[in-house]
Every structure is written in C-alpha cells, then in structure tokens.
SELUMMI-848516 format. One record per residue: residue in one letter; x, y, z negated of N, C-alpha, C in turn. Coordinates in steps of 0.1 Angstrom, whole numbers, padded with zeros to 4 digits, always signed. Layout:
BEGIN
AXYZXYZXYZ/...
***
This chain:
BEGIN
X+0834+0776-0997+0844+0772-1004+0844+0773-1019/X+0849+0764-1027+0847+0764-1041+0861+0768-1047/X+0860+0776-1057+0872+0781-1063+0869+0778-1079/X+0878+0769-1083+0878+0763-1097+0891+0762-1103/X+0893+0758-1117+0906+0756-1123+0911+0744-1117/X+0925+0745-1114+0932+0733-1110+0932+0721-1121/X+0930+0709-1114+0932+0698-1125+0945+0692-1124/X+0951+0686-1134+0963+0682-1134+0969+0673-1125/X+0960+0664-1120+0965+0655-1111+0966+0662-1097/X+0962+0674-1095+0964+0682-1082+0977+0690-1080/X+0985+0688-1091+0998+0695-1090+1005+0694-1078/X+1006+0680-1073+1014+0677-1060+1009+0684-1050/X+0997+0683-1047+0990+0690-1035+0993+0705-1036/X+0993+0712-1047+0994+0728-1049+1009+0730-1046/X+1018+0721-1051+1032+0724-1047+1036+0721-1033/X+1028+0712-1027+1029+0710-1010+1024+0722-1005/X+1013+0728-1008+1009+0741-1002+1020+0751-1004/X+1025+0753-1015+1036+0761-1017+1047+0759-1008/X+1052+0748-1006+1063+0745-0997+1060+0748-0983/X+1047+0746-0978+1043+0749-0965+1043+0766-0963/X+1039+0771-0973+1038+0785-0972+1051+0792-0973/X+1059+0787-0981+1074+0792-0983+1085+0782-0981/X+1087+0778-0968+1097+0768-0966+1112+0772-0969/X+1115+0786-0971+1128+0790-0973+1129+0792-0988/X+1120+0789-0996+1121+0792-1010+1124+0778-1017/X+1130+0777-1030+1133+0766-1038+1116+0761-1043/X+1116+0748-1042+1104+0743-1046+1101+0744-1061/X+1088+0745-1064+1085+0745-1079+1088+0732-1086/X+1092+0733-1098+1094+0721-1104+1082+0714-1108/X+1081+0699-1110+1069+0692-1113+1062+0699-1124/X+1048+0699-1122+1039+0703-1133+1041+0719-1136/X+1047+0727-1126+1048+0740-1128+1034+0747-1130/X+1025+0742-1120+1011+0748-1119+1002+0742-1131/X+1006+0731-1137+0999+0727-1149+1001+0737-1161/X+1013+0740-1161+1019+0748-1172+1011+0763-1172/X+1009+0766-1160+1004+0782-1159+0988+0781-1155/X+0982+0790-1158+0967+0791-1153+0968+0790-1138/X+0961+0782-1132+0960+0781-1118+0947+0777-1113/X+0941+0784-1103+0930+0782-1097+0933+0776-1082/X+0922+0769-1077+0925+0763-1063+0910+0766-1055/X+0913+0766-1043+0902+0768-1034+0901+0757-1023/X+0889+0752-1021+0888+0742-1012+0874+0734-1013/X+0870+0727-1002+0859+0719-1004+0859+0709-0992/X+0862+0697-0993+0867+0690-1006+0882+0691-1007/X+0889+0693-0996+0904+0694-0997+0909+0707-1000/X+0919+0708-1010+0926+0721-1013+0932+0727-1001/X+0931+0741-0999+0937+0748-0990+0943+0761-0995/X+0943+0762-1008+0950+0773-1012+0950+0774-1028/X+0956+0784-1034+0957+0784-1048+0963+0797-1053/X+0960+0801-1067+0969+0811-1071+0972+0808-1086/X+0983+0813-1090+0986+0812-1105+0989+0824-1110/X+0990+0824-1125+0995+0836-1131+0999+0833-1145/X+1005+0843-1151+1010+0841-1164+1003+0853-1172/X+1000+0850-1184+0994+0858-1194+1002+0861-1205/X+1005+0874-1208+1015+0879-1218+1009+0888-1228/X+1006+0884-1240+1002+0895-1249+1015+0903-1255/X+1013+0914-1258+1025+0920-1264+1022+0924-1280/X+1033+0926-1286+1032+0931-1299+1022+0941-1305/X+1019+0950-1295+1009+0960-1297+0995+0956-1295/X+0991+0943-1290+0980+0938-1287+0976+0939-1273/X+0983+0945-1264+0980+0948-1250+0982+0934-1243/X+0975+0930-1233+0978+0918-1225+0978+0921-1211/X+0991+0915-1205+0993+0918-1191+0991+0905-1184/X+0986+0906-1173+0984+0894-1163+0995+0896-1152/X+1003+0886-1149+1013+0885-1140+1010+0875-1130/X+1009+0881-1118+1006+0871-1107+1019+0864-1102/X+1019+0850-1102+1029+0842-1099+1029+0838-1085/X+1019+0831-1081+1019+0827-1066+1005+0828-1062/X+1003+0830-1049+0990+0830-1041+0992+0825-1027/X+0988+0814-1024+0991+0806-1011+0980+0800-1005/X+0978+0803-0992+0967+0798-0984+0974+0791-0972/X+0969+0777-0969+0975+0771-0958+0974+0780-0945/X+0986+0778-0938+0986+0789-0927+0975+0788-0916/X+0969+0775-0915+0959+0773-0908+0945+0777-0911/X+0944+0782-0924+0931+0787-0931+0932+0801-0935/X+0944+0808-0929+0945+0821-0932+0934+0830-0923/X+0932+0844-0928+0924+0854-0921+0910+0848-0922/X+0904+0842-0932+0892+0838-0935+0887+0843-0948/X+0894+0853-0954+0890+0858-0967+0894+0848-0979/X+0901+0839-0977+0905+0829-0989+0915+0837-0999/X+0925+0843-0993+0934+0850-1002+0927+0858-1010/X+0918+0868-1003+0912+0878-1012+0904+0871-1022/X+0896+0860-1020+0889+0853-1029+0896+0849-1041/X+0908+0843-1038+0918+0838-1049+0923+0849-1056/X+0928+0860-1049+0933+0872-1057+0922+0877-1065/X+0910+0878-1063+0899+0883-1071+0896+0876-1083/X+0898+0860-1080+0895+0851-1091+0907+0852-1101/X+0919+0855-1096+0928+0856-1105+0929+0870-1115/X+0923+0879-1110+0920+0891-1118+0908+0889-1127/X+0901+0881-1124+0888+0877-1131+0892+0869-1143/X+0902+0860-1140+0908+0853-1152+0914+0862-1162/X+0922+0872-1156+0929+0881-1166+0920+0889-1174/X+0908+0892-1167+0899+0901-1175+0893+0892-1186/X+0891+0879-1182+0882+0872-1192+0891+0869-1206/X+0904+0869-1204+0912+0868-1215+0918+0882-1220/X+0912+0892-1217+0915+0905-1223+0925+0912-1217/X+0931+0908-1205+0944+0914-1199+0938+0930-1195/X+0945+0939-1196+0943+0953-1192+0951+0957-1180/X+0962+0951-1178+0973+0956-1169+0976+0943-1159/X+0978+0944-1147+0984+0936-1138+0996+0939-1131/X+1004+0929-1130+1017+0930-1123+1020+0920-1115/X+1023+0923-1102+1024+0913-1089+1036+0917-1082/X+1043+0907-1076+1055+0909-1068+1053+0903-1054/X+1054+0910-1043+1053+0904-1031+1066+0910-1022/X+1069+0899-1011+1080+0904-1002+1075+0915-0995/X+1084+0924-0991+1081+0937-0985+1074+0933-0969/X+1078+0922-0967+1074+0919-0952+1059+0910-0952/X+1054+0909-0964+1042+0902-0967+1030+0912-0965/X+1026+0915-0954+1016+0923-0950+1001+0920-0956/X+0998+0907-0956+0986+0903-0960+0985+0905-0976/X+0995+0902-0982+0994+0904-0997+0994+0919-1001/X+1001+0928-0993+1002+0941-0996+0988+0944-0994/X+0981+0942-0983+0967+0947-0981+0958+0943-0992/X+0959+0930-0997+0953+0926-1008+0953+0935-1020/X+0967+0938-1024+0970+0946-1036+0965+0960-1034/X+0965+0965-1021+0960+0979-1020+0945+0978-1023/X+0938+0969-1017+0924+0969-1018+0921+0967-1031/X+0929+0960-1040+0924+0958-1053+0928+0971-1062/X+0933+0981-1055+0935+0994-1064+0950+0994-1069/X+0958+0985-1067+0971+0984-1072+0980+0993-1064/X+0992+0996-1072+1002+1006-1066+1016+1000-1067/X+1024+1002-1057+1039+1000-1057+1045+1006-1068/X+1055+1000-1076+1061+1009-1087+1075+1006-1088/X+1080+0995-1081+1094+0992-1082+1099+0984-1071/X+1110+0988-1063+1116+0979-1052+1125+0970-1059/X+1126+0959-1054+1136+0947-1058+1144+0943-1048/X+1157+0947-1046+1167+0944-1037+1170+0929-1038/X+1168+0921-1026+1172+0907-1027+1164+0898-1037/X+1154+0903-1040+1145+0894-1051+1142+0879-1045/X+1135+0880-1033+1131+0868-1027+1143+0862-1018/X+1142+0849-1017+1152+0842-1007+1153+0848-0992/X+1140+0854-0989+1140+0859-0975+1140+0875-0976/X+1144+0881-0985+1143+0896-0985+1139+0903-0998/X+1137+0915-0996+1134+0925-1007+1119+0924-1010/X+1117+0927-1023+1103+0927-1028+1099+0940-1035/X+1087+0940-1037+1081+0952-1044+1072+0948-1055/X+1073+0954-1067+1063+0951-1080+1052+0960-1077/X+1040+0956-1077+1027+0962-1076+1021+0961-1090/X+1014+0972-1094+1008+0973-1110+0995+0981-1109/X+0986+0978-1117+0975+0985-1118+0967+0980-1131/X+0957+0988-1134+0947+0984-1145+0938+0975-1141/X+0932+0967-1150+0922+0956-1147+0908+0963-1152/
***
C-alpha cells in the first residue's frame, strides 16, 4: 500500500469513503480535503485517508488536530488505519507540531486503540458531539 498526499482530483473519492464510513454524519463540503492536509492510502485505488489541521499559536507552539481517519469497511483490520495515523503524526512533526489533539466517538474502539498505541491520553468528554453519540478528546506530545 502506498501512502501519499491527496491530489485535488481525488477529493470526491475521499468524500465518498467518508460517507461510507460515516453514513449517519453530514457529508463534507466539496473540496474540504483539498483545503486541509490530507494523505491517502491505496494502490492503485484509494481505500482510506486521514486529514488534519495545523494550528500555530501566538507563542510559537504548533498543534496538530486530527480531523478524519477513514478506511473502507472491507479493508479494515489490515493495519491501514494505523499506517494512516502514523503518517498524520509524521506530517505534524515535519511542520514542527509539538502537540496532537484528536476526537473520536466513545464507541470507536479501533480509533481508541490507535490513540492509546500512539501514547495519547483521553482528556475531555464531549456529550452529544457526534451525530451518533458522545466523544472524547485525546491529546499527547509529538
């Protein structure tokens, strides 16, 4: 599997993967993933992606926010989510981020395992944050 930056023409495919992974959530607006750093995985067809936001502060600290991480249901449990999560942290480190923040549904055991494996810790619960239930903010140093 190849992990690489998303190309602008792949935005629709990435949004389609998001919709398959989150059928109860509102769809992303066109070119959402073009606007944010997004990496994809696949060879040759895309089977997953992750996106993030990078936020510098007035004090010079840079925080990496995990936006989405999705793998097609038929391709899960093959290490692709882990590979994407690691690529996302590498992207943050490459731009000087020192902190990571990510939010996941409390029912998303796979993402929770990835966050724990990356050494992140739950720091805040969010009641009703997701269309399908509560969420938790996970944080850690890069």
